[in-house]
Backbone as XML, in Angstrom:
<?xml version="1.0"?>
<chain id="A" units="angstrom">
  <residue number="1" name="UNK">
    <atom name="N" x="1.155" y="-1.300" z="0.166"/>
    <atom name="CA" x="-0.311" y="0.112" z="0.178"/>
    <atom name="C" x="0.982" y="1.197" z="-0.038"/>
  </residue>
  <residue number="2" name="UNK">
    <atom name="N" x="0.480" y="2.250" z="-0.728"/>
    <atom name="CA" x="1.095" y="3.668" z="-0.420"/>
    <atom name="C" x="0.527" y="4.589" z="0.581"/>
  </residue>
  <residue number="3" name="UNK">
    <atom name="N" x="1.316" y="4.898" z="1.101"/>
    <atom name="CA" x="1.116" y="5.646" z="2.724"/>
    <atom name="C" x="1.157" y="7.352" z="2.028"/>
  </residue>
  <residue number="4" name="UNK">
    <atom name="N" x="0.478" y="8.082" z="2.032"/>
    <atom name="CA" x="0.935" y="10.007" z="1.792"/>
    <atom name="C" x="1.460" y="10.504" z="3.228"/>
  </residue>
  <residue number="5" name="UNK">
    <atom name="N" x="1.930" y="11.261" z="3.134"/>
    <atom name="CA" x="2.812" y="11.809" z="4.323"/>
    <atom name="C" x="1.725" y="12.205" z="5.419"/>
  </residue>
  <residue number="6" name="UNK">
    <atom name="N" x="2.063" y="12.487" z="6.750"/>
    <atom name="CA" x="1.522" y="12.367" z="7.689"/>
    <atom name="C" x="0.002" y="12.088" z="7.324"/>
  </residue>
  <residue number="7" name="UNK">
    <atom name="N" x="-0.524" y="10.908" z="6.979"/>
    <atom name="CA" x="-1.953" y="10.349" z="6.880"/>
    <atom name="C" x="-2.140" y="9.429" z="7.405"/>
  </residue>
  <residue number="8" name="UNK">
    <atom name="N" x="-2.645" y="9.272" z="8.380"/>
    <atom name="CA" x="-2.964" y="8.138" z="9.061"/>
    <atom name="C" x="-3.321" y="7.184" z="8.251"/>
  </residue>
  <residue number="9" name="UNK">
    <atom name="N" x="-3.277" y="5.430" z="7.712"/>
    <atom name="CA" x="-4.236" y="4.709" z="7.045"/>
    <atom name="C" x="-4.419" y="3.647" z="7.878"/>
  </residue>
  <residue number="10" name="UNK">
    <atom name="N" x="-5.030" y="2.657" z="7.942"/>
    <atom name="CA" x="-5.395" y="1.859" z="8.974"/>
    <atom name="C" x="-5.922" y="0.560" z="8.630"/>
  </residue>
  <residue number="11" name="UNK">
    <atom name="N" x="-5.662" y="-0.693" z="8.765"/>
    <atom name="CA" x="-6.143" y="-1.797" z="8.127"/>
    <atom name="C" x="-7.055" y="-2.750" z="9.356"/>
  </residue>
  <residue number="12" name="UNK">
    <atom name="N" x="-8.508" y="-3.291" z="9.365"/>
    <atom name="CA" x="-8.672" y="-3.881" z="10.273"/>
    <atom name="C" x="-8.666" y="-5.166" z="9.620"/>
  </residue>
  <residue number="13" name="UNK">
    <atom name="N" x="-7.993" y="-5.998" z="10.795"/>
    <atom name="CA" x="-7.466" y="-7.365" z="10.894"/>
    <atom name="C" x="-9.340" y="-8.068" z="10.705"/>
  </residue>
  <residue number="14" name="UNK">
    <atom name="N" x="-9.446" y="-9.184" z="9.739"/>
    <atom name="CA" x="-10.583" y="-9.902" z="9.761"/>
    <atom name="C" x="-10.946" y="-11.061" z="10.605"/>
  </residue>
  <residue number="15" name="UNK">
    <atom name="N" x="-11.930" y="-11.388" z="11.099"/>
    <atom name="CA" x="-12.431" y="-12.341" z="11.857"/>
    <atom name="C" x="-12.668" y="-11.623" z="13.252"/>
  </residue>
  <residue number="16" name="UNK">
    <atom name="N" x="-12.780" y="-12.747" z="14.269"/>
    <atom name="CA" x="-13.339" y="-12.156" z="15.452"/>
    <atom name="C" x="-12.514" y="-12.186" z="16.365"/>
  </residue>
  <residue number="17" name="UNK">
    <atom name="N" x="-12.080" y="-11.854" z="17.746"/>
    <atom name="CA" x="-10.999" y="-11.881" z="18.711"/>
    <atom name="C" x="-9.949" y="-13.148" z="18.739"/>
  </residue>
  <residue number="18" name="UNK">
    <atom name="N" x="-11.153" y="-14.802" z="18.716"/>
    <atom name="CA" x="-10.349" y="-15.550" z="18.886"/>
    <atom name="C" x="-9.476" y="-15.858" z="17.564"/>
  </residue>
  <residue number="19" name="UNK">
    <atom name="N" x="-9.855" y="-15.602" z="16.658"/>
    <atom name="CA" x="-8.643" y="-15.306" z="15.113"/>
    <atom name="C" x="-7.365" y="-15.005" z="15.534"/>
  </residue>
  <residue number="20" name="UNK">
    <atom name="N" x="-6.219" y="-15.284" z="15.671"/>
    <atom name="CA" x="-5.007" y="-15.121" z="16.218"/>
    <atom name="C" x="-3.696" y="-15.007" z="14.786"/>
  </residue>
  <residue number="21" name="UNK">
    <atom name="N" x="-3.369" y="-13.849" z="14.399"/>
    <atom name="CA" x="-2.391" y="-13.707" z="12.980"/>
    <atom name="C" x="-1.287" y="-13.369" z="13.549"/>
  </residue>
  <residue number="22" name="UNK">
    <atom name="N" x="-0.490" y="-13.474" z="12.998"/>
    <atom name="CA" x="1.144" y="-12.633" z="13.169"/>
    <atom name="C" x="1.014" y="-11.791" z="11.614"/>
  </residue>
  <residue number="23" name="UNK">
    <atom name="N" x="1.103" y="-10.700" z="11.733"/>
    <atom name="CA" x="1.482" y="-9.500" z="10.736"/>
    <atom name="C" x="2.859" y="-9.476" z="10.608"/>
  </residue>
  <residue number="24" name="UNK">
    <atom name="N" x="2.774" y="-9.973" z="8.863"/>
    <atom name="CA" x="4.241" y="-9.636" z="8.448"/>
    <atom name="C" x="4.674" y="-8.085" z="7.686"/>
  </residue>
  <residue number="25" name="UNK">
    <atom name="N" x="5.427" y="-7.236" z="7.829"/>
    <atom name="CA" x="5.636" y="-5.759" z="7.158"/>
    <atom name="C" x="7.364" y="-6.208" z="6.263"/>
  </residue>
  <residue number="26" name="UNK">
    <atom name="N" x="6.636" y="-5.770" z="5.044"/>
    <atom name="CA" x="7.981" y="-5.398" z="4.482"/>
    <atom name="C" x="7.749" y="-3.571" z="3.808"/>
  </residue>
  <residue number="27" name="UNK">
    <atom name="N" x="8.838" y="-3.333" z="3.608"/>
    <atom name="CA" x="8.987" y="-1.380" z="3.752"/>
    <atom name="C" x="10.282" y="-1.564" z="2.463"/>
  </residue>
  <residue number="28" name="UNK">
    <atom name="N" x="10.131" y="-0.205" z="1.649"/>
    <atom name="CA" x="11.227" y="0.142" z="0.276"/>
    <atom name="C" x="12.214" y="0.302" z="1.641"/>
  </residue>
  <residue number="29" name="UNK">
    <atom name="N" x="13.666" y="0.019" z="1.447"/>
    <atom name="CA" x="14.426" y="0.417" z="2.256"/>
    <atom name="C" x="14.419" y="1.607" z="2.611"/>
  </residue>
  <residue number="30" name="UNK">
    <atom name="N" x="14.593" y="2.817" z="1.961"/>
    <atom name="CA" x="13.639" y="3.980" z="2.594"/>
    <atom name="C" x="12.633" y="4.537" z="2.955"/>
  </residue>
  <residue number="31" name="UNK">
    <atom name="N" x="11.389" y="3.707" z="3.245"/>
    <atom name="CA" x="10.247" y="4.123" z="3.767"/>
    <atom name="C" x="10.364" y="4.113" z="5.477"/>
  </residue>
  <residue number="32" name="UNK">
    <atom name="N" x="10.377" y="5.524" z="6.002"/>
    <atom name="CA" x="9.846" y="5.573" z="7.373"/>
    <atom name="C" x="8.593" y="5.339" z="7.773"/>
  </residue>
  <residue number="33" name="UNK">
    <atom name="N" x="8.364" y="3.902" z="8.306"/>
    <atom name="CA" x="6.708" y="4.136" z="8.697"/>
    <atom name="C" x="6.959" y="3.478" z="10.184"/>
  </residue>
  <residue number="34" name="UNK">
    <atom name="N" x="5.657" y="4.109" z="10.720"/>
    <atom name="CA" x="5.848" y="3.603" z="12.456"/>
    <atom name="C" x="4.426" y="2.748" z="12.322"/>
  </residue>
  <residue number="35" name="UNK">
    <atom name="N" x="4.167" y="2.399" z="13.032"/>
    <atom name="CA" x="2.478" y="1.202" z="12.867"/>
    <atom name="C" x="2.505" y="1.420" z="14.433"/>
  </residue>
  <residue number="36" name="UNK">
    <atom name="N" x="1.421" y="1.396" z="14.848"/>
    <atom name="CA" x="0.761" y="1.191" z="16.000"/>
    <atom name="C" x="-0.403" y="0.109" z="16.052"/>
  </residue>
  <residue number="37" name="UNK">
    <atom name="N" x="-0.874" y="-0.873" z="17.350"/>
    <atom name="CA" x="-1.805" y="-1.206" z="17.150"/>
    <atom name="C" x="-3.430" y="-1.163" z="17.901"/>
  </residue>
  <residue number="38" name="UNK">
    <atom name="N" x="-4.407" y="-0.668" z="17.441"/>
    <atom name="CA" x="-5.298" y="-0.444" z="18.272"/>
    <atom name="C" x="-5.548" y="1.455" z="18.372"/>
  </residue>
  <residue number="39" name="UNK">
    <atom name="N" x="-4.893" y="1.771" z="18.132"/>
    <atom name="CA" x="-4.286" y="3.272" z="18.945"/>
    <atom name="C" x="-3.720" y="3.785" z="17.426"/>
  </residue>
  <residue number="40" name="UNK">
    <atom name="N" x="-3.866" y="5.368" z="17.445"/>
    <atom name="CA" x="-3.123" y="6.287" z="16.194"/>
    <atom name="C" x="-1.697" y="5.948" z="16.537"/>
  </residue>
  <residue number="41" name="UNK">
    <atom name="N" x="-1.147" y="5.688" z="15.530"/>
    <atom name="CA" x="0.279" y="5.977" z="15.008"/>
    <atom name="C" x="0.903" y="6.988" z="14.647"/>
  </residue>
  <residue number="42" name="UNK">
    <atom name="N" x="2.239" y="7.470" z="15.475"/>
    <atom name="CA" x="2.567" y="8.822" z="15.192"/>
    <atom name="C" x="4.182" y="8.989" z="15.131"/>
  </residue>
  <residue number="43" name="UNK">
    <atom name="N" x="4.530" y="10.162" z="14.595"/>
    <atom name="CA" x="5.585" y="10.266" z="14.309"/>
    <atom name="C" x="6.518" y="11.214" z="14.980"/>
  </residue>
  <residue number="44" name="UNK">
    <atom name="N" x="7.311" y="10.571" z="16.110"/>
    <atom name="CA" x="8.191" y="11.391" z="16.896"/>
    <atom name="C" x="8.508" y="12.902" z="16.176"/>
  </residue>
  <residue number="45" name="UNK">
    <atom name="N" x="8.653" y="13.733" z="17.140"/>
    <atom name="CA" x="8.831" y="15.043" z="16.626"/>
    <atom name="C" x="10.270" y="15.032" z="16.584"/>
  </residue>
  <residue number="46" name="UNK">
    <atom name="N" x="11.132" y="15.783" z="15.891"/>
    <atom name="CA" x="12.771" y="15.738" z="15.378"/>
    <atom name="C" x="12.952" y="15.710" z="16.659"/>
  </residue>
  <residue number="47" name="UNK">
    <atom name="N" x="14.436" y="14.992" z="17.484"/>
    <atom name="CA" x="15.429" y="15.034" z="18.634"/>
    <atom name="C" x="14.463" y="14.982" z="19.621"/>
  </residue>
  <residue number="48" name="UNK">
    <atom name="N" x="13.704" y="14.403" z="19.334"/>
    <atom name="CA" x="12.442" y="13.365" z="20.540"/>
    <atom name="C" x="12.691" y="11.892" z="20.464"/>
  </residue>
  <residue number="49" name="UNK">
    <atom name="N" x="12.544" y="11.470" z="21.511"/>
    <atom name="CA" x="12.581" y="10.386" z="21.514"/>
    <atom name="C" x="10.655" y="9.601" z="22.132"/>
  </residue>
  <residue number="50" name="UNK">
    <atom name="N" x="10.097" y="8.737" z="21.016"/>
    <atom name="CA" x="8.816" y="8.908" z="21.063"/>
    <atom name="C" x="8.434" y="7.884" z="22.258"/>
  </residue>
  <residue number="51" name="UNK">
    <atom name="N" x="7.018" y="8.561" z="23.153"/>
    <atom name="CA" x="6.843" y="8.140" z="24.757"/>
    <atom name="C" x="5.392" y="6.989" z="24.446"/>
  </residue>
  <residue number="52" name="UNK">
    <atom name="N" x="4.929" y="7.266" z="23.306"/>
    <atom name="CA" x="3.976" y="6.016" z="23.288"/>
    <atom name="C" x="4.428" y="4.632" z="23.168"/>
  </residue>
  <residue number="53" name="UNK">
    <atom name="N" x="3.714" y="3.964" z="23.783"/>
    <atom name="CA" x="3.947" y="2.430" z="24.414"/>
    <atom name="C" x="3.312" y="2.079" z="22.539"/>
  </residue>
  <residue number="54" name="UNK">
    <atom name="N" x="4.107" y="1.169" z="22.470"/>
    <atom name="CA" x="3.990" y="0.217" z="20.815"/>
    <atom name="C" x="3.494" y="1.001" z="19.419"/>
  </residue>
  <residue number="55" name="UNK">
    <atom name="N" x="4.158" y="1.753" z="19.815"/>
    <atom name="CA" x="4.304" y="3.032" z="18.556"/>
    <atom name="C" x="5.839" y="2.587" z="18.014"/>
  </residue>
  <residue number="56" name="UNK">
    <atom name="N" x="5.885" y="1.764" z="17.395"/>
    <atom name="CA" x="7.176" y="0.603" z="16.582"/>
    <atom name="C" x="7.461" y="1.372" z="14.996"/>
  </residue>
  <residue number="57" name="UNK">
    <atom name="N" x="8.809" y="1.892" z="14.835"/>
    <atom name="CA" x="9.503" y="2.089" z="13.713"/>
    <atom name="C" x="9.644" y="0.964" z="12.754"/>
  </residue>
  <residue number="58" name="UNK">
    <atom name="N" x="8.969" y="0.642" z="11.760"/>
    <atom name="CA" x="9.208" y="-0.493" z="10.830"/>
    <atom name="C" x="9.246" y="-1.756" z="11.590"/>
  </residue>
  <residue number="59" name="UNK">
    <atom name="N" x="8.017" y="-2.161" z="11.744"/>
    <atom name="CA" x="8.382" y="-3.146" z="12.714"/>
    <atom name="C" x="8.350" y="-4.689" z="11.897"/>
  </residue>
  <residue number="60" name="UNK">
    <atom name="N" x="9.066" y="-5.489" z="12.057"/>
    <atom name="CA" x="9.178" y="-7.024" z="11.422"/>
    <atom name="C" x="7.690" y="-7.741" z="11.715"/>
  </residue>
  <residue number="61" name="UNK">
    <atom name="N" x="7.144" y="-7.586" z="12.994"/>
    <atom name="CA" x="6.277" y="-8.797" z="12.348"/>
    <atom name="C" x="5.225" y="-8.095" z="13.853"/>
  </residue>
  <residue number="62" name="UNK">
    <atom name="N" x="4.508" y="-8.092" z="13.437"/>
    <atom name="CA" x="3.094" y="-7.935" z="15.033"/>
    <atom name="C" x="2.286" y="-8.992" z="15.453"/>
  </residue>
  <residue number="63" name="UNK">
    <atom name="N" x="2.071" y="-9.705" z="16.246"/>
    <atom name="CA" x="0.833" y="-10.563" z="16.506"/>
    <atom name="C" x="-0.593" y="-9.797" z="16.914"/>
  </residue>
  <residue number="64" name="UNK">
    <atom name="N" x="-1.655" y="-9.925" z="16.114"/>
    <atom name="CA" x="-2.314" y="-9.566" z="16.105"/>
    <atom name="C" x="-3.839" y="-10.418" z="16.205"/>
  </residue>
  <residue number="65" name="UNK">
    <atom name="N" x="-5.106" y="-10.059" z="16.230"/>
    <atom name="CA" x="-6.329" y="-10.708" z="16.153"/>
    <atom name="C" x="-7.418" y="-9.950" z="15.267"/>
  </residue>
  <residue number="66" name="UNK">
    <atom name="N" x="-8.503" y="-10.569" z="15.207"/>
    <atom name="CA" x="-9.321" y="-10.445" z="14.775"/>
    <atom name="C" x="-10.253" y="-9.391" z="15.284"/>
  </residue>
  <residue number="67" name="UNK">
    <atom name="N" x="-10.813" y="-8.274" z="14.375"/>
    <atom name="CA" x="-10.829" y="-7.209" z="15.053"/>
    <atom name="C" x="-9.664" y="-5.805" z="15.348"/>
  </residue>
  <residue number="68" name="UNK">
    <atom name="N" x="-8.638" y="-6.270" z="14.949"/>
    <atom name="CA" x="-7.536" y="-5.289" z="15.638"/>
    <atom name="C" x="-7.654" y="-4.756" z="14.418"/>
  </residue>
  <residue number="69" name="UNK">
    <atom name="N" x="-7.151" y="-3.300" z="14.803"/>
    <atom name="CA" x="-6.985" y="-2.140" z="13.899"/>
    <atom name="C" x="-5.724" y="-1.792" z="13.764"/>
  </residue>
  <residue number="70" name="UNK">
    <atom name="N" x="-4.238" y="-2.243" z="12.734"/>
    <atom name="CA" x="-3.587" y="-1.153" z="12.917"/>
    <atom name="C" x="-3.886" y="-0.139" z="11.595"/>
  </residue>
  <residue number="71" name="UNK">
    <atom name="N" x="-2.800" y="0.939" z="12.453"/>
    <atom name="CA" x="-2.521" y="1.898" z="12.344"/>
    <atom name="C" x="-0.892" y="2.278" z="11.481"/>
  </residue>
  <residue number="72" name="UNK">
    <atom name="N" x="-0.739" y="3.062" z="10.194"/>
    <atom name="CA" x="0.093" y="3.211" z="9.980"/>
    <atom name="C" x="0.630" y="4.775" z="9.197"/>
  </residue>
  <residue number="73" name="UNK">
    <atom name="N" x="1.356" y="5.171" z="10.053"/>
    <atom name="CA" x="2.134" y="6.662" z="9.516"/>
    <atom name="C" x="3.036" y="7.487" z="8.860"/>
  </residue>
  <residue number="74" name="UNK">
    <atom name="N" x="3.685" y="8.006" z="7.567"/>
    <atom name="CA" x="4.859" y="7.946" z="7.534"/>
    <atom name="C" x="5.158" y="9.708" z="7.480"/>
  </residue>
  <residue number="75" name="UNK">
    <atom name="N" x="5.927" y="10.240" z="7.385"/>
    <atom name="CA" x="6.602" y="11.653" z="7.619"/>
    <atom name="C" x="6.828" y="11.523" z="5.996"/>
  </residue>
  <residue number="76" name="UNK">
    <atom name="N" x="7.106" y="10.887" z="5.178"/>
    <atom name="CA" x="7.901" y="10.703" z="3.443"/>
    <atom name="C" x="6.955" y="11.337" z="2.824"/>
  </residue>
  <residue number="77" name="UNK">
    <atom name="N" x="7.192" y="11.781" z="1.624"/>
    <atom name="CA" x="6.407" y="12.519" z="0.663"/>
    <atom name="C" x="5.740" y="11.186" z="0.477"/>
  </residue>
  <residue number="78" name="UNK">
    <atom name="N" x="6.277" y="10.042" z="0.543"/>
    <atom name="CA" x="5.305" y="8.863" z="-0.338"/>
    <atom name="C" x="5.885" y="7.538" z="0.714"/>
  </residue>
  <residue number="79" name="UNK">
    <atom name="N" x="5.389" y="7.049" z="0.691"/>
    <atom name="CA" x="5.911" y="5.708" z="1.553"/>
    <atom name="C" x="5.559" y="4.304" z="0.879"/>
  </residue>
  <residue number="80" name="UNK">
    <atom name="N" x="6.045" y="3.087" z="0.820"/>
    <atom name="CA" x="5.350" y="2.079" z="0.514"/>
    <atom name="C" x="5.695" y="0.786" z="1.361"/>
  </residue>
  <residue number="81" name="UNK">
    <atom name="N" x="4.441" y="0.231" z="1.791"/>
    <atom name="CA" x="4.790" y="-0.962" z="3.033"/>
    <atom name="C" x="3.533" y="-2.000" z="2.305"/>
  </residue>
  <residue number="82" name="UNK">
    <atom name="N" x="3.899" y="-3.309" z="2.777"/>
    <atom name="CA" x="3.507" y="-4.556" z="2.772"/>
    <atom name="C" x="2.871" y="-4.868" z="3.358"/>
  </residue>
  <residue number="83" name="UNK">
    <atom name="N" x="1.715" y="-5.501" z="3.925"/>
    <atom name="CA" x="1.239" y="-6.259" z="4.778"/>
    <atom name="C" x="0.538" y="-7.693" z="5.183"/>
  </residue>
  <residue number="84" name="UNK">
    <atom name="N" x="1.157" y="-8.905" z="5.210"/>
    <atom name="CA" x="0.542" y="-10.063" z="5.148"/>
    <atom name="C" x="-0.023" y="-10.691" z="6.619"/>
  </residue>
  <residue number="85" name="UNK">
    <atom name="N" x="-0.974" y="-11.047" z="6.284"/>
    <atom name="CA" x="-1.540" y="-12.029" z="7.765"/>
    <atom name="C" x="-1.235" y="-13.438" z="7.865"/>
  </residue>
  <residue number="86" name="UNK">
    <atom name="N" x="-0.660" y="-13.903" z="8.851"/>
    <atom name="CA" x="-0.090" y="-15.628" z="8.612"/>
    <atom name="C" x="-1.452" y="-16.202" z="10.006"/>
  </residue>
  <residue number="87" name="UNK">
    <atom name="N" x="-2.181" y="-16.751" z="9.505"/>
    <atom name="CA" x="-2.861" y="-17.458" z="10.586"/>
    <atom name="C" x="-2.556" y="-18.387" z="11.644"/>
  </residue>
  <residue number="88" name="UNK">
    <atom name="N" x="-2.749" y="-18.317" z="13.126"/>
    <atom name="CA" x="-2.114" y="-18.924" z="13.275"/>
    <atom name="C" x="-3.045" y="-19.822" z="14.420"/>
  </residue>
  <residue number="89" name="UNK">
    <atom name="N" x="-2.237" y="-21.383" z="14.015"/>
    <atom name="CA" x="-2.775" y="-22.406" z="14.996"/>
    <atom name="C" x="-3.505" y="-22.057" z="16.818"/>
  </residue>
  <residue number="90" name="UNK">
    <atom name="N" x="-4.418" y="-22.851" z="17.079"/>
    <atom name="CA" x="-4.862" y="-23.323" z="18.264"/>
    <atom name="C" x="-4.877" y="-22.028" z="19.107"/>
  </residue>
</chain>
């Protein structure tokens, strides 16, 4: 998906809360993307350390469940990110 600068985009995970997934992310190597689960992702201000819990810079994977909402944001003019879901058993 293509993200626009400073415009949050969301992905709703399919299924119910008993359906568990591993969300796998892929990025263009120059993309600056922040991801957060079930809350707004933000870009920390320059020269600061972000204080939001679980607001991650380019995570490789996240464990999610049906009904969760992944929030993505970038400060870049355009950033590309791929998200794949792998359903977990049991």
